[in-house]
C-alpha positions in Angstrom: 10.6 -2.3 -19.2 8.1 -3.0 -17.0 9.6 -1.2 -14.2 7.8 -1.1 -10.5 7.4 2.3 -9.4 6.8 2.6 -5.3 5.9 6.1 -3.9 5.4 7.4 -0.7 4.5 9.9 1.7 4.5 10.5 5.7 1.7 12.1 7.2 3.4 14.0 9.9 2.0 16.7 11.7 -1.5 15.0 10.7 -3.5 16.7 13.6 -2.9 19.8 12.4 -4.0 19.2 9.1 -7.0 17.0 10.0 -7.8 20.1 11.8 -7.7 23.1 9.6 -11.5 22.3 7.8 -10.6 24.8 5.1 -7.8 22.6 4.1 -9.6 19.5 4.5 -12.5 20.9 2.4 -10.6 21.5 -0.3 -8.6 18.1 -0.6 -12.2 16.2 -0.3 -13.0 17.9 -3.7 -10.1 16.4 -4.9 -11.0 12.7 -4.6 -14.4 10.8 -5.8 -17.8 11.1 -4.1 -17.0 7.7 -2.3 -13.6 8.4 -0.9 -15.1 11.5 0.6 -17.7 9.7 2.2 -15.5 7.0 3.8 -13.1 10.0 4.8 -15.8 11.7 6.5 -17.3 8.8 8.4 -13.9 8.5 10.2 -13.8 10.5 13.5 -10.1 10.1 14.1 -7.7 11.9 12.3 -5.3 9.4 11.5 -7.3 6.7 9.6 -9.2 9.8 7.6 -6.2 11.1 6.4 -4.4 7.7 5.5 -7.5 6.9 3.4 -7.3 11.0 1.8 -4.2 10.8 0.9 -3.6 7.5 -0.2 -5.8 8.5 -3.1 -3.6 11.9 -3.6 -0.6 10.0 -3.6 -2.2 7.9 -6.3 -3.0 11.1 -8.5 0.6 12.1 -7.9 2.2 8.7 -9.2 -0.1 8.8 -12.4 0.5 12.4 -13.6 4.1 12.1 -12.7 4.1 8.8 -14.9 2.6 9.9 -17.5 -1.1 8.7 -17.2 -4.1 10.5 -18.2 -6.0 9.0 -15.3 -6.9 9.9 -12.0 -8.0 7.8 -8.6 -11.5 8.8 -9.4 -11.6 6.2 -12.6 -11.0 3.3 -10.1 -13.9 0.8 -10.4 -14.1 -2.3 -8.0 -13.6 -5.7 -9.0 -16.2 -8.2 -7.7 -14.0 -8.8 -4.8 -13.6 -5.2 -3.8 -10.5 -4.7 -5.4 -9.9 -1.2 -7.2 -8.4 -0.8 -10.5 -8.2 0.9 -14.1 -10.2 -0.6 -16.7 -7.4 0.8 -19.1 -4.4 1.6 -17.3 -1.7 0.2 -14.8 -2.2 -1.7 -11.6 -1.9 -0.1 -8.7 -1.9 -0.9 -4.6 -2.3 0.9 -1.9 -1.3 0.5 1.4 -0.7 2.7 4.6 -0.1 2.3 8.3 0.5 4.7 10.8 2.0 7.7 9.3 3.1 5.6 6.4 1.5 5.8 3.3 2.4 4.1 -0.1 1.0 3.4 -3.8 2.9 0.9 -5.8 2.3 0.8 -9.6 3.3 -1.6 -12.6 2.1 -0.6 -16.3 1.8 -4.7 -16.7 0.4 -7.4 -14.8 -0.7 -7.1 -11.3 0.4 -5.7 -7.6 -0.2 -6.2 -4.7 1.5 -4.0 -1.6 1.4 -4.0 1.9 3.1 -1.9 4.7 3.7 -2.1 8.6 5.0 0.4 10.7 7.4 -1.3 12.8 6.1 -2.0 16.2 6.5 -4.9 18.9 3.2 -7.5 18.0 3.2 -10.5 19.8 2.5 -13.5 17.4 -0.3 -14.8 19.4 -2.4 -11.9 18.4 -1.7 -12.7 14.6 -2.4 -16.3 15.3 -5.0 -16.7 12.3 -2.3 -15.5 10.0 0.1 -18.3 10.7 0.6 -21.7 9.8 0.8 -24.5 11.9 4.4 -24.5 10.6 4.8 -21.0 11.5 3.0 -21.0 14.2 5.2 -23.6 15.8 8.7 -21.5 14.8 7.4 -18.6 16.1 6.5 -19.8 19.4 10.0 -21.3 19.9 11.5 -17.2 19.5 10.7 -14.3 17.3 11.7 -10.5 16.5 9.4 -7.8 15.6 11.1 -7.8 12.1 10.4 -11.7 11.6 6.5 -11.3 12.5 6.3 -8.1 10.2 8.0 -9.6 7.3 5.6 -12.6 7.4 2.6 -10.5 8.0 3.0 -8.2 5.2 4.1 -11.2 2.4 1.1 -12.1 2.7 -1.0 -9.3 2.9 0.4 -8.2 0.1 0.2 -11.3 -2.2 -3.7 -11.2 -1.6 -4.1 -8.1 -2.8 -2.3 -9.1 -5.6 -5.0 -11.6 -6.6 -7.8 -9.3 -5.4 -9.1 -11.9 -3.3 -8.2 -9.9 0.0 -9.1 -11.6 3.3 -11.6 -13.9 1.6 -8.2 -15.8 1.3 -7.3 -17.6 4.7 -3.9 -16.3 5.3 -2.9 -19.4 7.4 -3.1 -21.1 4.1 -0.4 -19.7 2.7 3.1 -21.5 2.9 5.8 -19.3 3.8 8.3 -20.8 1.9 9.1 -18.6 -1.1 9.1 -21.4 -3.8 5.6 -22.5 -2.6 4.6 -19.0 -2.4 5.6 -18.5 -5.9 3.8 -21.5 -7.3 0.9 -20.9 -5.1 0.1 -17.3 -6.4 1.5 -17.0 -10.0 3.6 -14.8 -8.4 7.1 -13.9 -10.3 8.6 -11.4 -7.7 8.2 -10.8 -3.7 10.3 -7.8 -2.4 10.5 -5.8 0.6 11.6 -2.5 1.2 12.9 -0.9 4.7 11.4 2.0 5.1 13.1 5.0 6.6 11.4 6.1 9.9 11.3 2.4 10.5 8.9 0.7 8.6 8.6 -2.3 6.6 6.7 -2.7 2.8 6.1 -6.2 1.0 5.0 -6.1 -2.3 4.0 -9.1 -5.1 3.9 -8.5 -8.8 3.6 -11.4 -11.3 6.3 -10.3 -13.2 9.9 -10.3 -12.9 11.4 -7.2 -11.3 14.4 -5.7 -13.1 13.8 -1.9 -12.0 12.7 -0.4 -9.1 11.8 3.3 -9.1 11.2 5.0 -5.9 10.0 8.4 -5.2 9.3 10.1 -2.0 6.4 13.1 -1.7 6.3 14.9 1.0 3.0 16.3 2.3 3.7 19.6 1.1 4.0 18.7 -2.1 1.1 16.9 -2.3 -0.9 19.8 -1.2 0.1 21.9 -3.2 0.3 19.6 -6.2 0.0 21.3 -9.6 1.3 19.6 -12.4 4.7 20.1 -11.7 7.0 17.5 -10.3 10.8 18.7 -11.6 12.0 18.8 -7.9 10.3 15.6 -6.7 13.4 13.3 -5.5 13.4 10.1 -7.2 
């Protein structure tokens, strides 16, 4: 069965991690040179560790699922979407302290996550259709805004078009979305610690496997996942 795997970690105490130069150097040796360069360009701890642990999390998931691949095997499509020439479809996302990875053996997958916080709908005016603007002006809560925003972003990540596809052209109706994007499933997960994740796939999801990795487990990764909590 082509199940959906969703893995997560949370970057608690990220400033302490970032300040440990010996540890950071060790971790940077575990990722591809281009990822290392991206991480080193960041001056602030959180975006640097989001990028770094996105790849470390992906490596852990690949090993856990039995793939003889690492994040260093990723290549970029013409639109900039990372993919494996031969292997599963994956998508990585992060927001605040949350870092997530989605993996499917067949088909395509797109993932987006947002930490729950107040966002005025007007600050995302480029995201909404005219219908959504009218609706949101009449009143909306944080969950509604984040639900619609992450759903749109995971869809364009699934197709590989990214922000080349205007989000305000995505009809909010579920049936319209499924037809417009050849999408078979659009799922949302509430994460412990107050975050929302949206996942789009091109296959019908009958089984979702969720696994949570602690930062310490990723730091000590030596190929033993027997203690991981599913």
